[in-house]
C-alpha positions in Angstrom: 20.3 11.7 1.5 17.8 14.1 3.0 16.4 16.7 0.6 18.5 19.8 0.2 15.4 21.8 -0.6 13.6 20.8 2.6 16.8 21.4 4.6 17.0 24.9 3.2 13.4 25.5 4.3 13.6 24.0 7.8 14.4 27.2 9.8 11.8 29.3 8.0 9.2 26.6 8.6 10.1 26.4 12.3 9.7 30.2 12.4 6.2 29.9 11.0 5.2 27.2 13.5 6.6 29.3 16.4 4.6 32.3 15.3 1.3 30.3 14.9 1.9 28.4 18.2 1.6 31.7 20.1 -1.9 32.1 18.7 -3.3 28.5 18.6 -3.4 25.5 20.9 -1.9 23.1 18.4 0.2 23.7 15.3 2.2 21.4 13.1 3.8 21.6 9.7 4.6 18.8 7.2 7.1 19.3 4.4 7.5 16.5 1.9 9.5 16.0 -1.3 9.5 12.8 -3.4 11.9 12.6 -6.4 12.5 9.8 -8.8 12.4 8.5 -12.4 10.6 5.9 -14.5 12.1 4.1 -17.4 10.1 2.0 -19.9 11.3 -0.1 -22.7 8.6 -1.7 -24.9 8.6 -3.6 -28.2 7.9 -0.3 -29.9 9.4 2.5 -28.0 11.4 3.7 -25.0 10.4 6.5 -22.5 12.0 8.3 -19.6 9.7 10.2 -17.2 9.5 11.3 -13.6 8.3 8.8 -11.1 4.5 8.8 -10.6 5.3 9.4 -6.9 6.9 12.7 -7.5 5.6 15.6 -5.3 6.7 18.6 -3.3 4.9 20.8 -0.8 4.0 21.9 2.7 0.9 21.7 4.8 0.1 23.4 8.2 -2.4 21.8 10.6 -4.1 24.0 13.2 -6.4 23.3 16.1 -8.4 26.5 16.7 -10.4 25.4 19.6 -13.4 24.0 17.7 -12.0 22.0 14.8 -8.9 21.4 12.8 -8.1 23.4 9.7 -5.3 23.0 7.2 -3.5 25.2 4.7 -1.1 23.9 2.0 1.5 25.8 0.0 4.3 24.9 -2.4 7.1 27.1 -1.1 8.0 29.4 1.8 10.7 32.1 2.4 11.2 35.4 4.1 9.3 37.2 1.3 6.0 35.2 1.8 6.0 34.0 5.4 3.8 36.9 6.5 1.3 36.2 3.8 1.2 32.5 4.6 0.7 33.2 8.3 -2.2 35.6 7.5 -3.9 33.0 5.2 -3.5 30.3 7.8 -5.2 32.5 10.5 -8.0 33.4 8.1 -8.6 29.7 7.4 -8.9 28.9 11.1 -11.3 31.8 11.7 -13.7 30.6 9.0 -14.4 27.8 11.5 -15.6 30.3 14.1 -19.0 30.3 12.3 -21.3 28.5 14.8 -23.6 27.5 11.9 -21.0 25.1 10.6 -21.2 21.5 11.6 -18.0 20.5 13.5 -16.8 17.1 14.6 -15.9 17.4 18.2 -12.3 17.0 19.1 -9.4 18.2 21.1 -5.9 19.4 20.6 -3.5 16.6 19.6 -0.8 15.4 22.0 2.6 16.9 21.2 5.2 14.8 22.9 8.7 16.2 22.6 11.0 14.4 20.1 13.8 15.6 17.9 15.2 12.9 15.6 16.4 12.2 12.1 15.8 8.8 10.4 17.4 7.4 7.2 17.0 4.2 5.1 19.6 4.4 2.3 19.4 2.4 -0.9 21.1 -1.0 -0.7 23.1 -0.5 -4.0 24.2 2.3 -6.3 21.5 2.6 -9.0 22.3 1.9 -12.6 22.2 5.0 -14.9 19.2 5.4 -17.1 21.3 4.5 -20.1 22.5 1.3 -18.4 18.9 0.3 -17.6 17.8 0.9 -21.2 20.7 -1.2 -22.5 19.8 -4.1 -20.1 16.1 -3.8 -20.8 16.7 -3.9 -24.6 18.6 -7.1 -24.0 15.7 -8.5 -21.9 13.2 -7.4 -24.6 15.0 -9.3 -27.3 15.2 -12.4 -25.1 11.5 -12.4 -24.4 10.6 -12.3 -28.1 13.2 -14.9 -29.0 11.6 -17.4 -26.6 8.2 -17.6 -28.3 6.6 -16.6 -31.6 3.3 -16.1 -29.6 4.7 -13.1 -27.9 3.5 -10.0 -29.7 4.5 -7.3 -27.2 6.8 -6.9 -24.2 7.3 -4.1 -21.7 10.1 -3.6 -19.1 9.7 -0.9 -16.5 11.9 0.4 -13.7 10.8 3.0 -11.2 12.9 4.4 -8.4 11.8 7.1 -5.9 13.2 8.8 -2.8 11.1 10.3 -0.1 12.2 13.1 2.3 9.8 14.6 4.8 10.0 16.8 7.9 7.5 17.3 10.6 7.7 20.3 12.9 5.4 21.3 15.8 6.0 23.2 19.1 7.7 20.1 20.6 8.6 17.9 17.7 11.2 18.2 15.0 11.5 15.1 12.8 13.2 14.3 9.5 13.2 11.1 7.5 14.6 9.9 4.2 14.0 6.5 2.5 13.8 5.0 -1.0 12.2 2.2 -2.9 12.2 0.7 -6.4 10.3 -1.7 -8.6 11.3 -3.6 -11.8 8.5 -5.0 -13.9 8.4 -7.3 -16.9 5.3 -7.9 -19.0 4.7 -10.3 -21.9 1.6 -10.2 -24.2 0.8 -13.3 -26.1 -1.6 -14.0 -28.9 -3.2 -17.1 -30.4 -5.8 -16.7 -33.1 -8.2 -14.0 -31.6 -7.2 -14.6 -28.0 -4.8 -12.2 -26.3 -3.3 -12.7 -22.8 -0.9 -10.8 -20.6 1.6 -12.2 -18.0 3.6 -10.1 -15.6 6.2 -10.4 -12.9 8.2 -7.9 -10.8 10.7 -7.3 -8.1 10.1 -4.6 -5.5 12.8 -3.8 -3.0 15.3 -1.2 -2.0 18.1 -2.7 -4.1 17.9 -1.0 -7.5 20.7 -3.0 -9.1 19.4 -6.2 -7.6 15.9 -5.5 -9.0 17.1 -4.8 -12.5 19.5 -7.8 -12.6 17.0 -10.2 -10.9 14.3 -9.5 -13.4 16.4 -11.4 -16.0 15.9 -14.6 -14.0 12.1 -14.3 -14.3 11.8 -14.1 -18.1 11.6 -17.8 -18.9 8.8 -18.4 -16.5 7.1 -15.1 -17.7 7.0 -16.3 -21.3 5.8 -19.7 -20.3 2.9 -18.3 -18.3 2.0 -16.0 -21.2 1.8 -19.0 -23.4 -0.1 -21.1 -20.9 -2.7 -18.4 -20.3 -3.7 -18.7 -24.0 -5.2 -22.1 -23.1 -7.0 -20.7 -20.0 -10.8 -21.2 -19.8 -13.5 -19.7 -17.7 -14.2 -21.3 -14.4 -17.5 -23.0 -13.7 -19.0 -20.8 -10.9 -19.3 -22.5 -7.6 -18.0 -22.8 -4.0 -14.5 -24.4 -4.0 -11.6 -25.1 -1.7 -8.9 -22.6 -2.6 -5.2 -22.1 -1.9 -4.0 -18.6 -2.2 -0.5 -17.6 -3.2 1.0 -14.7 -1.2 -0.3 -12.1 -3.6 -3.9 -13.3 -3.2 -3.4 -13.7 0.6 -2.4 -10.1 0.7 -5.4 -9.1 -1.4 -7.7 -10.8 1.1 -5.9 -9.1 4.0 -6.1 -5.7 2.4 -9.7 -5.9 1.2 -11.3 -8.2 3.9 -10.0 -6.4 6.9 -8.0 -3.5 5.8 -10.6 -0.9 5.0 -12.9 -2.3 7.6 -10.6 -1.4 10.4 -9.6 2.1 9.3 -11.1 3.9 12.3 -12.0 7.1 10.6 -14.7 4.9 9.1 -15.8 4.0 12.7 -16.6 7.7 13.3 -18.7 7.8 10.2 -20.4 4.6 11.1 -19.4 3.1 7.8 -17.5 0.1 9.1 -19.1 -3.0 10.7 -15.8 -3.9 12.4 -16.4 -1.3 15.1 -19.1 -3.6 16.6 -16.8 -6.7 16.6 -13.9 -5.5 18.6 -12.8 -8.4 21.0 -15.0 -10.8 19.1 -14.1 -13.7 16.7 -14.1 -12.7 13.1 -11.8 -15.4 11.6 -10.4 -18.9 12.1 -8.4 -19.2 15.3 -5.3 -19.8 13.0 -5.5 -16.2 11.8 -3.2 -13.4 13.0 -3.1 -10.2 11.0 -0.9 -7.1 11.2 -0.7 -3.6 9.8 2.0 -1.0 10.3 4.9 0.9 8.7 7.1 -0.8 11.3 5.5 -4.2 10.9 7.7 -5.3 8.0 10.1 -3.8 5.4 8.5 -2.8 2.2 7.2 0.1 0.1 4.9 1.4 2.9 7.6 1.3 5.6 8.4 4.8 6.9 9.7 6.1 10.2 6.9 8.5 11.0 3.6 9.2 9.4 2.3 12.5 7.9 1.1 13.6 11.4 4.4 13.0 13.1 3.5 9.7 14.8 6.2 7.2 14.9 5.7 4.0 12.8 4.2 1.1 14.6 3.3 -2.6 14.3 -0.4 -3.1 15.0 -1.7 -6.6 15.7 -5.3 -6.4 14.4 -6.5 -10.0 14.6 -5.0 -12.4 17.2 -6.0 -16.1 17.0 -9.2 -15.1 15.1 -10.2 -12.3 17.5 -10.5 -8.7 16.3 -8.4 -6.7 18.7 -8.3 -3.2 17.3 -8.4 -1.0 14.3 -5.8 1.4 12.9 -6.2 5.2 13.1 -4.8 8.6 12.3 -4.2 11.1 15.1 -7.3 13.2 14.6 -9.7 10.2 14.4 -7.9 8.6 17.3 -8.4 11.7 19.4 -12.1 11.7 18.8 -12.4 8.0 19.6 -10.1 8.1 22.6 -7.6 5.9 20.9 -3.9 6.7 20.4 -2.8 7.0 16.8 -1.3 3.9 15.3 0.9 5.8 12.9 -1.5 5.4 10.0 -2.2 9.1 9.2 -1.2 9.5 5.5 -1.8 12.0 2.7 -1.7 11.5 -1.0 0.1 14.9 -1.1 0.5 18.1 0.8 -2.7 19.5 -0.7 -4.7 16.5 0.5 -6.2 15.7 3.9 -4.6 13.1 6.1 -6.8 10.0 6.5 -6.4 6.7 8.3 -4.7 4.5 5.6 -3.2 1.1 5.5 0.5 0.6 5.2 1.9 -3.0 5.2 -1.1 -5.4 5.8 -0.5 -9.1 6.1 -1.3 -12.4 7.7 1.3 -14.2 9.9 2.7 -17.5 8.6 1.4 -20.8 10.1 2.8 -24.3 10.5 1.6 -26.1 7.4 3.7 -27.1 4.3 2.3 -25.9 1.0 2.7 -29.4 -0.5 0.5 -30.8 2.3 -2.1 -28.1 1.6 -2.3 -29.0 -2.0 -2.6 -32.7 -1.2 -5.5 -32.0 1.1 -7.7 -30.5 -1.7 -10.2 -32.9 -3.3 -11.3 -30.5 -6.0 -10.4 -26.8 -6.0 -8.0 -24.2 -7.3 -4.8 -22.5 -6.3 -5.2 -18.8 -7.1 -2.4 -16.6 -8.3 -1.6 -12.9 -8.5 -3.7 -9.9 -7.6 -5.6 -8.1 -10.3 -8.0 -5.9 -8.3 -10.2 -6.0 -5.3 -13.1 -4.1 -3.7 -14.7 -4.1 -0.2 -17.9 -2.8 1.4 -16.7 -2.0 5.0 -20.3 -1.3 6.1 -21.7 -4.7 5.0 -18.5 -6.8 4.9 -18.9 -8.0 1.3 -15.8 -8.4 -0.8 -15.0 -9.1 -4.4 -11.4 -9.9 -5.4 -9.9 -10.9 -8.7 -7.0 -13.3 -9.3 -5.3 -13.2 -12.6 -5.5 -17.0 -12.9 -6.0 -20.2 -11.1 -4.6 -23.7 -11.4 -7.0 -26.6 -10.9 -6.4 -29.2 -8.2 -8.0 -32.7 -8.2 -7.3 -35.4 -5.6 -4.3 -33.4 -4.3 -2.6 -32.8 -7.6 -2.5 -30.1 -10.2 -4.4 -31.2 -13.4 -2.7 -28.7 -15.7 -5.9 -26.9 -16.3 -5.8 -23.1 -16.0 -8.7 -20.7 -15.5 -8.6 -17.0 -15.9 -9.5 -14.6 -14.6 -11.0 -15.8 -11.3 -13.3 -13.6 -9.2 -13.7 -14.4 -5.5 -16.7 -13.0 -3.7 -18.6 -13.4 -0.4 -19.0 -12.3 3.2 -15.8 -11.5 5.0 -16.2 -13.5 8.2 -17.4 -16.6 6.2 -14.1 -16.4 4.1 -11.9 -15.8 7.1 -13.6 -18.4 9.3 -13.1 -21.0 6.6 -9.3 -20.7 6.7 -8.1 -24.2 7.7 -4.4 -24.3 6.8 -1.7 -21.6 6.7 1.7 -22.3 5.2 5.0 -21.7 7.1 6.5 -19.5 4.3 6.0 -15.8 4.0 6.3 -13.1 1.4 5.5 -9.4 1.3 4.7 -7.8 -2.0 5.8 -4.2 -2.2 4.4 -2.7 -5.4 0.8 -1.7 -4.6 -1.3 1.5 -4.3 -4.6 2.0 -2.6 -7.3 4.6 -2.9 -9.7 5.9 -0.3 -12.8 5.3 -2.3 -11.9 6.4 -5.8 -9.1 8.8 -4.9 -6.4 9.6 -2.3 -3.7 7.2 -3.6 -0.9 6.0 -1.4 1.7 3.2 -1.6 0.7 0.0 0.3 2.1 -3.5 0.6 0.5 -6.7 1.6 1.1 -10.4 1.5 1.8 -13.3 3.9 1.8 -17.1 3.6 -0.4 -19.3 1.5 -3.9 -19.9 2.9 -6.3 -22.8 2.4 -9.9 -21.6 2.6 -13.3 -22.1 1.0 -14.8 -19.4 -1.2 -17.3 -18.7 -4.0 -15.5 -18.4 -7.4 -16.8 -17.1 -10.7 
């Protein structure tokens, strides 16, 4: 259900936009409210908090003829609209100083559109009390399965997003929700401590909470198995990635590299490789809020551009990047619907949404059989990319050794992948025919500007340096 608060502010926001539109070439206003809750049940305590996504605010974007300026505020009504209008105008006039360095640009297109969008939850959520009761049951089950489990944690987070975008010609509203249920088991043997985790991310809150119970046996077993993990001997190996690691590669290898605001700053090597091969001819890669259904799926971005599905790599050829509206205007490229803000008091940047590889035609069992000596890598821990030089470093939580096409039972953890992006992508020789999107991630622009993202895809066979 669309936010009552934003609904109550719609007309006064439209009034502000109309006033400012009489003074400036382009004016838009974004209002956003995210509400939600977070429930945690651990071995030692229980907590109930607001969702980490919670926010509320407004931001006005103005093109004053030389550059764009923005002004954010937390509330608006008849008592403060004059003051807000005055401050917005003052902010724009600061840019009249010719001594300031401006990035050249032009007013954004403002194609007419009036529309409301909605993506309701797929089930009625459990109450907080019901979640706590179920999670206490799950907690007891985890501890009953193994005397090596020293701590457990169950988490459920649900959030609902409402936003409205108003310009001279556009009036858009959207409402959508998402949730995630997480289970963690911490194991101990002598002085060694390991952690295993699993989760369900979807728009079905009851299904997420109930489905978590079916993952507990495997979770406990993995926590026990990891106690026997050893460090990998560094070297170059054949690898098979599970969908989590496939998604990490998509996100780090060619996600940040194709954010086109980095093209403007000459911080991304990808700008020199458009229409050139950058990966195996088997590889097709997408990004877009409309490309799949996950936590980063919305109907329009924070600049009022409708969600899209952008094919970034086709048969190994880099076709295009992704961009926000302002960067796109400066580059002569239409926005791909990737203009996103951490909050109303943060700038809109080009940001990834759902980033993934398309499935291929291979069977996972055949991929495993083809490995003479290597590892199947599981579950994203963290990743880092240098878009300017195309070096990446990605960490898998663990790997399972493969020899002569069979798992040996040996586990290594953690496993760090590193190398040059095109070398890794060019080495992809098999792609499985299954497909999975993981909808629980967040991404920063540098060290800040956090937004929700998803990634994933099929399993890949590639060759990579591991350590």
